A tleap script that builds the chain and sets N, CA, C and O, in Angstrom:
source leaprc.protein.ff14SB
mol = sequence {
  NMET LEU ASN ILE TYR ILE GLU ASP ILE ASN
  PHE ASN ASN LYS GLU GLY LYS MET ILE ILE
  LYS GLY GLU GLU SER LYS ALA ILE ASP PRO
  THR PHE GLU GLU GLU LYS GLU VAL ILE LEU
  LYS ILE ASN HIE GLN PRO SER GLY GLY LYS
  GLU TRP VAL ALA LYS ILE LEU GLY LYS ASP
  THR LYS TYR GLY TYR GLN ARG GLU PHE LEU
  GLN PRO ILE HIE ARG ASP TRP SER SER SER
  GLY LYS THR GLY TRP THR TYR TYR ARG LEU
  GLU ARG GLY PHE THR TYR GLU ILE ASN GLU
  PRO TRP ASN LYS ARG ARG ILE LEU GLU LEU
  LYS LEU LYS GLU ASP TYR ASN CVAL
}
set mol.1.N position { 191.487 187.112 10.702 }
set mol.1.CA position { 192.579 186.470 11.617 }
set mol.1.C position { 192.465 186.124 12.411 }
set mol.1.O position { 192.077 187.042 13.133 }
set mol.2.N position { 192.584 184.651 13.313 }
set mol.2.CA position { 192.689 183.780 13.439 }
set mol.2.C position { 193.919 183.774 14.911 }
set mol.2.O position { 195.008 183.243 14.695 }
set mol.3.N position { 193.676 184.317 16.186 }
set mol.3.CA position { 194.724 184.282 16.886 }
set mol.3.C position { 194.845 182.361 17.933 }
set mol.3.O position { 193.905 181.581 18.092 }
set mol.4.N position { 195.516 182.276 18.158 }
set mol.4.CA position { 195.472 181.412 18.927 }
set mol.4.C position { 196.180 181.645 20.340 }
set mol.4.O position { 197.256 181.120 20.055 }
set mol.5.N position { 196.301 181.975 21.386 }
set mol.5.CA position { 197.049 181.569 22.479 }
set mol.5.C position { 197.177 180.026 23.465 }
set mol.5.O position { 196.459 179.030 23.380 }
set mol.6.N position { 198.356 180.275 24.386 }
set mol.6.CA position { 198.412 178.891 24.913 }
set mol.6.C position { 197.012 178.962 25.581 }
set mol.6.O position { 196.291 177.966 25.519 }
set mol.7.N position { 196.354 180.703 26.566 }
set mol.7.CA position { 195.331 180.051 27.374 }
set mol.7.C position { 193.925 179.646 26.589 }
set mol.7.O position { 192.880 179.310 27.146 }
set mol.8.N position { 194.186 179.776 24.961 }
set mol.8.CA position { 193.446 179.762 24.733 }
set mol.8.C position { 193.193 178.311 23.940 }
set mol.8.O position { 192.120 177.757 23.700 }
set mol.9.N position { 194.406 177.935 23.653 }
set mol.9.CA position { 194.568 176.594 23.052 }
set mol.9.C position { 193.079 174.997 23.345 }
set mol.9.O position { 193.521 173.904 22.993 }
set mol.10.N position { 192.135 174.975 23.698 }
set mol.10.CA position { 191.322 174.846 23.355 }
set mol.10.C position { 190.402 174.886 21.938 }
set mol.10.O position { 189.738 174.014 21.377 }
set mol.11.N position { 190.526 175.539 21.791 }
set mol.11.CA position { 189.890 175.800 20.698 }
set mol.11.C position { 189.396 174.783 19.307 }
set mol.11.O position { 190.128 174.288 18.450 }
set mol.12.N position { 187.819 174.684 19.454 }
set mol.12.CA position { 186.842 173.891 18.431 }
set mol.12.C position { 187.252 173.998 17.455 }
set mol.12.O position { 188.182 174.763 17.201 }
set mol.13.N position { 186.474 173.001 16.323 }
set mol.13.CA position { 186.143 173.338 15.377 }
set mol.13.C position { 184.553 172.182 15.602 }
set mol.13.O position { 184.627 171.229 16.378 }
set mol.14.N position { 183.610 172.392 15.036 }
set mol.14.CA position { 182.640 171.582 14.719 }
set mol.14.C position { 182.199 170.274 14.540 }
set mol.14.O position { 181.060 169.855 14.333 }
set mol.15.N position { 183.497 169.555 14.673 }
set mol.15.CA position { 184.234 168.219 14.922 }
set mol.15.C position { 184.613 168.309 15.952 }
set mol.15.O position { 183.508 168.028 16.416 }
set mol.16.N position { 185.109 168.430 16.680 }
set mol.16.CA position { 185.257 168.524 17.739 }
set mol.16.C position { 187.229 169.140 17.982 }
set mol.16.O position { 187.789 169.627 17.000 }
set mol.17.N position { 187.883 169.032 19.115 }
set mol.17.CA position { 189.238 170.026 19.190 }
set mol.17.C position { 189.683 169.720 18.193 }
set mol.17.O position { 189.718 168.584 17.719 }
set mol.18.N position { 190.272 171.157 17.532 }
set mol.18.CA position { 191.357 171.226 15.972 }
set mol.18.C position { 193.002 171.294 17.161 }
set mol.18.O position { 193.828 170.471 16.767 }
set mol.19.N position { 193.387 171.938 18.167 }
set mol.19.CA position { 194.287 171.868 18.461 }
set mol.19.C position { 194.202 171.545 19.291 }
set mol.19.O position { 193.454 172.022 20.144 }
set mol.20.N position { 195.519 169.800 19.546 }
set mol.20.CA position { 196.109 169.195 20.490 }
set mol.20.C position { 196.758 168.928 21.075 }
set mol.20.O position { 197.645 168.281 20.519 }
set mol.21.N position { 196.936 169.129 22.549 }
set mol.21.CA position { 198.029 169.108 23.625 }
set mol.21.C position { 197.961 168.081 24.657 }
set mol.21.O position { 197.052 167.354 25.058 }
set mol.22.N position { 199.024 168.214 24.930 }
set mol.22.CA position { 199.283 167.163 26.771 }
set mol.22.C position { 199.679 166.404 25.788 }
set mol.22.O position { 200.097 166.604 24.648 }
set mol.23.N position { 199.277 164.676 27.036 }
set mol.23.CA position { 199.039 163.776 26.733 }
set mol.23.C position { 198.926 163.014 24.946 }
set mol.23.O position { 199.550 162.276 24.184 }
set mol.24.N position { 197.357 164.030 25.057 }
set mol.24.CA position { 196.848 163.532 23.311 }
set mol.24.C position { 198.239 163.830 22.417 }
set mol.24.O position { 198.504 162.915 21.637 }
set mol.25.N position { 198.937 164.683 22.410 }
set mol.25.CA position { 200.022 165.392 21.775 }
set mol.25.C position { 201.063 164.159 21.716 }
set mol.25.O position { 201.287 163.695 20.598 }
set mol.26.N position { 201.600 163.695 22.629 }
set mol.26.CA position { 202.729 163.108 22.490 }
set mol.26.C position { 202.151 161.288 22.139 }
set mol.26.O position { 203.072 160.500 21.922 }
set mol.27.N position { 201.239 160.928 22.114 }
set mol.27.CA position { 200.695 159.845 21.990 }
set mol.27.C position { 200.686 159.859 20.070 }
set mol.27.O position { 200.905 158.830 19.430 }
set mol.28.N position { 200.367 161.339 19.347 }
set mol.28.CA position { 200.655 161.199 18.290 }
set mol.28.C position { 202.013 161.564 17.720 }
set mol.28.O position { 202.289 161.493 16.523 }
set mol.29.N position { 203.051 162.065 18.928 }
set mol.29.CA position { 204.369 162.412 18.062 }
set mol.29.C position { 205.245 162.530 19.176 }
set mol.29.O position { 204.918 163.436 19.942 }
set mol.30.N position { 206.175 161.940 19.470 }
set mol.30.CA position { 206.450 161.498 21.163 }
set mol.30.C position { 207.665 162.310 20.937 }
set mol.30.O position { 208.578 161.998 21.702 }
set mol.31.N position { 208.013 163.517 19.885 }
set mol.31.CA position { 209.275 164.299 20.328 }
set mol.31.C position { 208.345 165.976 20.071 }
set mol.31.O position { 208.788 167.040 19.639 }
set mol.32.N position { 207.536 165.765 20.344 }
set mol.32.CA position { 206.371 166.867 20.915 }
set mol.32.C position { 207.125 168.189 21.814 }
set mol.32.O position { 207.691 167.763 22.821 }
set mol.33.N position { 207.210 169.407 21.666 }
set mol.33.CA position { 207.519 169.901 22.173 }
set mol.33.C position { 206.043 170.960 23.033 }
set mol.33.O position { 205.098 171.391 22.373 }
set mol.34.N position { 206.115 171.065 23.759 }
set mol.34.CA position { 204.797 171.402 23.715 }
set mol.34.C position { 205.039 173.673 24.137 }
set mol.34.O position { 204.188 174.480 23.765 }
set mol.35.N position { 205.709 173.886 24.536 }
set mol.35.CA position { 206.388 175.144 25.116 }
set mol.35.C position { 206.684 175.980 23.238 }
set mol.35.O position { 206.789 177.155 22.885 }
set mol.36.N position { 206.715 175.005 22.668 }
set mol.36.CA position { 207.252 175.490 21.050 }
set mol.36.C position { 206.201 175.438 20.141 }
set mol.36.O position { 205.868 176.358 19.394 }
set mol.37.N position { 205.541 174.027 20.246 }
set mol.37.CA position { 204.872 174.056 18.734 }
set mol.37.C position { 203.580 173.149 19.859 }
set mol.37.O position { 203.682 172.633 20.972 }
set mol.38.N position { 202.110 173.348 18.620 }
set mol.38.CA position { 201.105 172.750 18.943 }
set mol.38.C position { 200.878 171.751 18.047 }
set mol.38.O position { 201.748 171.820 17.178 }
set mol.39.N position { 199.884 170.576 17.783 }
set mol.39.CA position { 199.644 169.905 16.814 }
set mol.39.C position { 198.415 170.353 16.350 }
set mol.39.O position { 197.509 170.548 17.160 }
set mol.40.N position { 198.144 170.669 14.388 }
set mol.40.CA position { 196.413 171.089 14.747 }
set mol.40.C position { 196.304 169.768 13.917 }
set mol.40.O position { 197.240 169.288 13.278 }
set mol.41.N position { 194.995 169.216 14.010 }
set mol.41.CA position { 193.501 168.592 13.441 }
set mol.41.C position { 193.116 168.865 12.900 }
set mol.41.O position { 192.464 169.884 13.128 }
set mol.42.N position { 193.085 168.281 11.616 }
set mol.42.CA position { 192.062 168.525 10.079 }
set mol.42.C position { 191.019 167.526 9.808 }
set mol.42.O position { 191.171 166.304 9.809 }
set mol.43.N position { 189.593 168.399 9.501 }
set mol.43.CA position { 189.341 167.172 8.849 }
set mol.43.C position { 189.579 166.690 8.003 }
set mol.43.O position { 190.078 167.322 7.072 }
set mol.44.N position { 189.276 164.970 7.887 }
set mol.44.CA position { 190.468 165.135 5.811 }
set mol.44.C position { 188.559 164.585 5.518 }
set mol.44.O position { 187.717 164.507 6.413 }
set mol.45.N position { 188.374 164.342 4.313 }
set mol.45.CA position { 187.443 164.534 3.760 }
set mol.45.C position { 187.094 165.115 2.394 }
set mol.45.O position { 186.298 166.006 2.098 }
set mol.46.N position { 188.177 164.119 1.390 }
set mol.46.CA position { 188.111 164.887 -0.035 }
set mol.46.C position { 187.079 165.272 -1.036 }
set mol.46.O position { 187.253 165.948 -2.050 }
set mol.47.N position { 186.009 164.753 -0.607 }
set mol.47.CA position { 184.566 165.376 -1.841 }
set mol.47.C position { 184.257 166.817 -0.974 }
set mol.47.O position { 183.348 167.640 -1.085 }
set mol.48.N position { 185.273 166.749 -0.186 }
set mol.48.CA position { 185.030 168.699 0.005 }
set mol.48.C position { 185.948 169.099 -0.487 }
set mol.48.O position { 185.515 170.223 -0.740 }
set mol.49.N position { 187.353 169.103 -1.015 }
set mol.49.CA position { 188.954 169.266 -1.316 }
set mol.49.C position { 189.810 168.729 -0.128 }
set mol.49.O position { 189.631 167.990 0.840 }
set mol.50.N position { 190.914 169.522 -0.718 }
set mol.50.CA position { 192.296 168.495 0.024 }
set mol.50.C position { 192.625 169.685 1.339 }
set mol.50.O position { 192.974 170.850 1.147 }
set mol.51.N position { 192.476 169.238 2.250 }
set mol.51.CA position { 193.109 169.558 3.622 }
set mol.51.C position { 194.860 170.215 3.577 }
set mol.51.O position { 195.609 169.254 3.750 }
set mol.52.N position { 195.576 171.383 3.418 }
set mol.52.CA position { 196.338 171.223 3.901 }
set mol.52.C position { 196.397 172.091 4.844 }
set mol.52.O position { 195.391 172.548 5.387 }
set mol.53.N position { 198.442 172.643 5.355 }
set mol.53.CA position { 198.512 173.483 6.288 }
set mol.53.C position { 199.587 174.509 5.575 }
set mol.53.O position { 200.277 173.666 5.002 }
set mol.54.N position { 200.200 175.815 5.224 }
set mol.54.CA position { 200.787 176.406 4.980 }
set mol.54.C position { 201.460 177.263 6.040 }
set mol.54.O position { 200.860 177.754 6.997 }
set mol.55.N position { 202.559 177.380 5.826 }
set mol.55.CA position { 203.700 178.135 6.374 }
set mol.55.C position { 203.555 179.675 5.985 }
set mol.55.O position { 204.450 179.848 5.158 }
set mol.56.N position { 202.796 181.026 6.186 }
set mol.56.CA position { 203.207 181.702 5.609 }
set mol.56.C position { 204.903 182.647 6.054 }
set mol.56.O position { 205.559 182.832 7.079 }
set mol.57.N position { 205.011 183.016 4.621 }
set mol.57.CA position { 206.326 183.478 4.854 }
set mol.57.C position { 206.255 184.691 4.259 }
set mol.57.O position { 207.249 185.227 4.749 }
set mol.58.N position { 205.762 185.502 3.535 }
set mol.58.CA position { 205.757 186.642 3.627 }
set mol.58.C position { 204.614 186.796 2.506 }
set mol.58.O position { 203.636 186.049 2.514 }
set mol.59.N position { 204.789 187.806 1.540 }
set mol.59.CA position { 203.734 187.851 0.075 }
set mol.59.C position { 204.869 187.642 -0.476 }
set mol.59.O position { 206.097 187.611 -0.399 }
set mol.60.N position { 203.258 187.418 -1.486 }
set mol.60.CA position { 203.644 187.161 -2.741 }
set mol.60.C position { 202.358 187.347 -4.205 }
set mol.60.O position { 201.145 187.140 -4.233 }
set mol.61.N position { 203.567 187.935 -5.523 }
set mol.61.CA position { 202.864 188.706 -6.213 }
set mol.61.C position { 201.583 188.124 -6.389 }
set mol.61.O position { 200.481 188.573 -6.075 }
set mol.62.N position { 202.040 186.555 -7.194 }
set mol.62.CA position { 200.839 186.107 -8.146 }
set mol.62.C position { 200.331 185.569 -7.050 }
set mol.62.O position { 199.269 186.181 -6.942 }
set mol.63.N position { 200.432 184.323 -5.567 }
set mol.63.CA position { 199.749 184.168 -4.986 }
set mol.63.C position { 198.780 184.090 -3.932 }
set mol.63.O position { 197.826 183.356 -3.677 }
set mol.64.N position { 199.683 185.713 -3.064 }
set mol.64.CA position { 198.740 186.711 -2.168 }
set mol.64.C position { 199.803 186.185 -1.255 }
set mol.64.O position { 200.542 187.164 -1.151 }
set mol.65.N position { 200.389 185.113 -0.443 }
set mol.65.CA position { 201.127 184.858 0.267 }
set mol.65.C position { 202.457 183.872 -0.237 }
set mol.65.O position { 202.220 182.927 -0.989 }
set mol.66.N position { 203.412 184.060 0.074 }
set mol.66.CA position { 204.425 183.329 0.101 }
set mol.66.C position { 204.604 182.234 0.754 }
set mol.66.O position { 205.503 182.488 1.556 }
set mol.67.N position { 204.186 180.869 0.919 }
set mol.67.CA position { 203.664 180.367 1.595 }
set mol.67.C position { 205.327 178.137 1.388 }
set mol.67.O position { 206.092 177.704 0.527 }
set mol.68.N position { 204.948 177.771 2.560 }
set mol.68.CA position { 205.918 176.954 2.973 }
set mol.68.C position { 204.557 175.627 3.613 }
set mol.68.O position { 203.949 175.636 4.683 }
set mol.69.N position { 204.459 174.497 2.310 }
set mol.69.CA position { 203.004 173.729 2.328 }
set mol.69.C position { 203.342 172.379 3.383 }
set mol.69.O position { 203.517 171.328 2.766 }
set mol.70.N position { 203.425 172.308 4.498 }
set mol.70.CA position { 203.875 171.759 5.372 }
set mol.70.C position { 203.267 170.042 5.240 }
set mol.70.O position { 202.067 169.797 5.120 }
set mol.71.N position { 204.251 169.058 5.286 }
set mol.71.CA position { 204.119 167.806 4.993 }
set mol.71.C position { 203.189 167.360 6.848 }
set mol.71.O position { 203.698 167.938 7.809 }
set mol.72.N position { 202.100 166.517 7.121 }
set mol.72.CA position { 201.786 165.653 8.201 }
set mol.72.C position { 202.132 165.100 8.602 }
set mol.72.O position { 202.562 164.176 7.911 }
set mol.73.N position { 202.283 165.029 9.648 }
set mol.73.CA position { 202.791 164.166 11.044 }
set mol.73.C position { 201.861 162.564 11.519 }
set mol.73.O position { 202.425 161.492 11.740 }
set mol.74.N position { 201.069 162.691 11.553 }
set mol.74.CA position { 200.081 161.576 11.650 }
set mol.74.C position { 198.354 161.504 10.827 }
set mol.74.O position { 197.457 162.321 11.037 }
set mol.75.N position { 198.271 160.276 9.873 }
set mol.75.CA position { 196.761 160.189 9.796 }
set mol.75.C position { 196.580 159.619 10.031 }
set mol.75.O position { 197.224 158.576 9.919 }
set mol.76.N position { 194.954 159.833 10.886 }
set mol.76.CA position { 194.026 158.979 11.292 }
set mol.76.C position { 192.929 159.004 10.440 }
set mol.76.O position { 191.958 159.737 10.631 }
set mol.77.N position { 193.046 158.217 9.486 }
set mol.77.CA position { 191.799 157.956 8.308 }
set mol.77.C position { 190.797 156.656 8.433 }
set mol.77.O position { 190.750 155.736 9.250 }
set mol.78.N position { 190.174 156.914 7.503 }
set mol.78.CA position { 189.214 155.127 7.687 }
set mol.78.C position { 189.725 154.435 6.239 }
set mol.78.O position { 190.440 154.950 5.380 }
set mol.79.N position { 189.156 153.178 6.257 }
set mol.79.CA position { 190.182 152.656 5.599 }
set mol.79.C position { 190.007 152.290 4.190 }
set mol.79.O position { 190.595 151.394 3.585 }
set mol.80.N position { 188.889 153.316 3.633 }
set mol.80.CA position { 188.047 153.767 2.640 }
set mol.80.C position { 189.632 155.201 2.095 }
set mol.80.O position { 190.215 155.629 1.099 }
set mol.81.N position { 189.622 155.241 2.488 }
set mol.81.CA position { 190.541 156.854 2.699 }
set mol.81.C position { 189.391 157.898 2.577 }
set mol.81.O position { 189.857 158.908 2.051 }
set mol.82.N position { 187.874 158.062 2.905 }
set mol.82.CA position { 187.318 158.934 2.167 }
set mol.82.C position { 187.094 159.851 3.692 }
set mol.82.O position { 187.109 161.081 3.638 }
set mol.83.N position { 186.852 158.991 5.285 }
set mol.83.CA position { 186.913 160.507 5.725 }
set mol.83.C position { 187.958 159.917 7.362 }
set mol.83.O position { 188.487 158.839 7.637 }
set mol.84.N position { 187.867 161.184 8.083 }
set mol.84.CA position { 189.475 160.600 9.088 }
set mol.84.C position { 189.963 161.733 9.847 }
set mol.84.O position { 188.932 162.171 10.358 }
set mol.85.N position { 190.924 162.470 10.224 }
set mol.85.CA position { 192.031 163.385 10.489 }
set mol.85.C position { 193.054 163.065 9.541 }
set mol.85.O position { 193.302 162.140 8.768 }
set mol.86.N position { 193.773 164.624 10.017 }
set mol.86.CA position { 195.043 165.018 8.864 }
set mol.86.C position { 196.132 166.091 10.675 }
set mol.86.O position { 195.754 167.068 11.322 }
set mol.87.N position { 197.156 165.416 10.785 }
set mol.87.CA position { 197.651 165.835 12.175 }
set mol.87.C position { 198.651 166.655 11.586 }
set mol.87.O position { 199.232 166.094 10.657 }
set mol.88.N position { 199.096 168.004 11.884 }
set mol.88.CA position { 200.181 169.085 11.301 }
set mol.88.C position { 200.716 169.148 13.170 }
set mol.88.O position { 200.138 169.137 14.256 }
set mol.89.N position { 202.183 169.217 12.656 }
set mol.89.CA position { 202.887 169.787 14.002 }
set mol.89.C position { 202.695 171.718 13.507 }
set mol.89.O position { 202.392 171.818 12.319 }
set mol.90.N position { 202.786 172.632 13.992 }
set mol.90.CA position { 203.447 173.857 13.737 }
set mol.90.C position { 204.034 174.412 15.228 }
set mol.90.O position { 203.936 174.113 16.418 }
set mol.91.N position { 204.567 175.208 14.554 }
set mol.91.CA position { 205.810 176.482 15.635 }
set mol.91.C position { 205.207 177.474 15.805 }
set mol.91.O position { 204.695 178.192 14.946 }
set mol.92.N position { 205.218 177.647 17.354 }
set mol.92.CA position { 204.368 178.574 18.325 }
set mol.92.C position { 205.745 179.679 17.851 }
set mol.92.O position { 206.969 179.555 17.796 }
set mol.93.N position { 204.465 181.106 17.479 }
set mol.93.CA position { 205.193 182.485 17.023 }
set mol.93.C position { 205.720 182.606 15.316 }
set mol.93.O position { 206.575 183.385 14.895 }
set mol.94.N position { 204.873 181.510 14.444 }
set mol.94.CA position { 204.212 182.018 13.039 }
set mol.94.C position { 202.881 182.255 12.509 }
set mol.94.O position { 202.123 182.642 13.398 }
set mol.95.N position { 202.476 182.183 11.662 }
set mol.95.CA position { 201.278 182.410 10.756 }
set mol.95.C position { 200.770 181.183 9.881 }
set mol.95.O position { 201.562 180.411 9.339 }
set mol.96.N position { 199.769 181.095 9.810 }
set mol.96.CA position { 199.795 179.704 9.516 }
set mol.96.C position { 197.828 179.871 8.397 }
set mol.96.O position { 196.788 180.395 8.798 }
set mol.97.N position { 198.109 179.182 7.040 }
set mol.97.CA position { 196.977 179.420 6.236 }
set mol.97.C position { 196.444 178.137 6.649 }
set mol.97.O position { 197.301 177.294 6.914 }
set mol.98.N position { 195.515 177.871 6.740 }
set mol.98.CA position { 194.676 176.134 6.991 }
set mol.98.C position { 193.751 176.022 5.934 }
set mol.98.O position { 193.025 176.960 5.604 }
set mol.99.N position { 193.745 175.028 5.442 }
set mol.99.CA position { 192.527 174.836 4.336 }
set mol.99.C position { 191.950 173.353 4.809 }
set mol.99.O position { 192.649 172.368 5.050 }
set mol.100.N position { 190.419 173.440 4.887 }
set mol.100.CA position { 189.888 172.359 5.565 }
set mol.100.C position { 188.793 171.956 4.724 }
set mol.100.O position { 187.897 172.784 4.559 }
set mol.101.N position { 188.745 171.385 4.438 }
set mol.101.CA position { 187.202 170.275 3.911 }
set mol.101.C position { 186.225 171.083 4.201 }
set mol.101.O position { 185.838 171.346 5.339 }
set mol.102.N position { 185.588 171.704 2.707 }
set mol.102.CA position { 183.948 172.411 3.142 }
set mol.102.C position { 184.396 173.841 3.962 }
set mol.102.O position { 183.440 174.520 4.336 }
set mol.103.N position { 184.999 174.073 4.102 }
set mol.103.CA position { 185.308 175.196 5.391 }
set mol.103.C position { 186.085 176.317 4.336 }
set mol.103.O position { 186.131 175.947 3.162 }
set mol.104.N position { 186.615 177.472 4.611 }
set mol.104.CA position { 186.889 178.503 3.941 }
set mol.104.C position { 188.660 178.470 4.447 }
set mol.104.O position { 189.076 178.049 5.526 }
set mol.105.N position { 189.299 178.913 3.571 }
set mol.105.CA position { 190.423 179.011 4.325 }
set mol.105.C position { 190.481 180.200 5.534 }
set mol.105.O position { 189.807 181.209 5.742 }
set mol.106.N position { 191.652 179.554 6.239 }
set mol.106.CA position { 191.681 179.861 7.435 }
set mol.106.C position { 193.093 181.008 7.848 }
set mol.106.O position { 194.147 180.540 7.417 }
set mol.107.N position { 193.197 181.769 8.257 }
set mol.107.CA position { 194.532 182.245 8.559 }
set mol.107.C position { 194.665 182.138 10.513 }
set mol.107.O position { 193.744 182.206 11.327 }
set mol.108.N position { 195.852 181.992 10.711 }
set mol.108.CA position { 196.124 181.175 12.343 }
set mol.108.C position { 197.266 182.017 12.531 }
set mol.108.O position { 198.115 181.913 11.645 }
set mol.109.N position { 197.509 182.836 13.468 }
set mol.109.CA position { 198.769 183.355 14.196 }
set mol.109.C position { 198.971 182.615 15.282 }
set mol.109.O position { 198.268 182.749 16.284 }
set mol.110.N position { 200.009 181.705 15.198 }
set mol.110.CA position { 199.997 181.334 16.821 }
set mol.110.C position { 200.981 182.146 17.408 }
set mol.110.O position { 202.047 182.299 16.811 }
set mol.111.N position { 200.800 182.636 18.387 }
set mol.111.CA position { 201.537 183.190 19.835 }
set mol.111.C position { 202.072 182.854 20.375 }
set mol.111.O position { 201.553 181.812 20.775 }
set mol.112.N position { 203.066 183.007 20.853 }
set mol.112.CA position { 204.221 182.578 21.766 }
set mol.112.C position { 203.530 182.962 23.084 }
set mol.112.O position { 202.785 183.926 23.264 }
set mol.113.N position { 203.832 182.226 23.783 }
set mol.113.CA position { 203.036 182.703 25.701 }
set mol.113.C position { 203.361 183.880 26.033 }
set mol.113.O position { 202.323 184.542 26.041 }
set mol.114.N position { 204.909 184.995 26.528 }
set mol.114.CA position { 205.226 185.381 26.536 }
set mol.114.C position { 204.558 186.677 25.596 }
set mol.114.O position { 204.233 187.660 26.262 }
set mol.115.N position { 204.293 186.767 23.870 }
set mol.115.CA position { 203.558 187.563 23.483 }
set mol.115.C position { 201.950 187.736 24.342 }
set mol.115.O position { 201.427 188.850 24.314 }
set mol.116.N position { 201.516 187.035 24.791 }
set mol.116.CA position { 199.767 187.692 25.102 }
set mol.116.C position { 199.818 188.020 26.254 }
set mol.116.O position { 200.566 187.602 27.138 }
set mol.117.N position { 199.067 188.741 26.293 }
set mol.117.CA position { 199.000 190.170 27.094 }
set mol.117.C position { 197.392 191.039 27.160 }
set mol.117.O position { 196.819 191.326 26.109 }
set mol.118.N position { 197.081 191.223 27.871 }
set mol.118.CA position { 195.771 190.856 28.285 }
set mol.118.C position { 195.105 192.205 28.611 }
set mol.118.O position { 193.939 192.239 29.007 }
savepdb mol mol.pdb
quit
């Protein structure tokens, strides 16, 4: 499980920042609320599989997790559609499953600031 706290928000993948915040997030989505949400940036590369993000709602006997698949809020893809970035809005306080092309699926638990204990 990958835990991301407000203090750790500069989490990077090998291509660059994966969690977007501040002015950059407002440019992607003007309705963004930093206290409640983060924006996740995922590599789009169809040759390595489809990127997606799902909110985990509970356990499922057939699929392992009961999930709600999220719709992207923004796509920054090349004109050919073969490379680029896909952006998702995540709410703090929930757990997500992330599938990024050429990488393993990851579980992300997005904590609230008040849940962070040192």
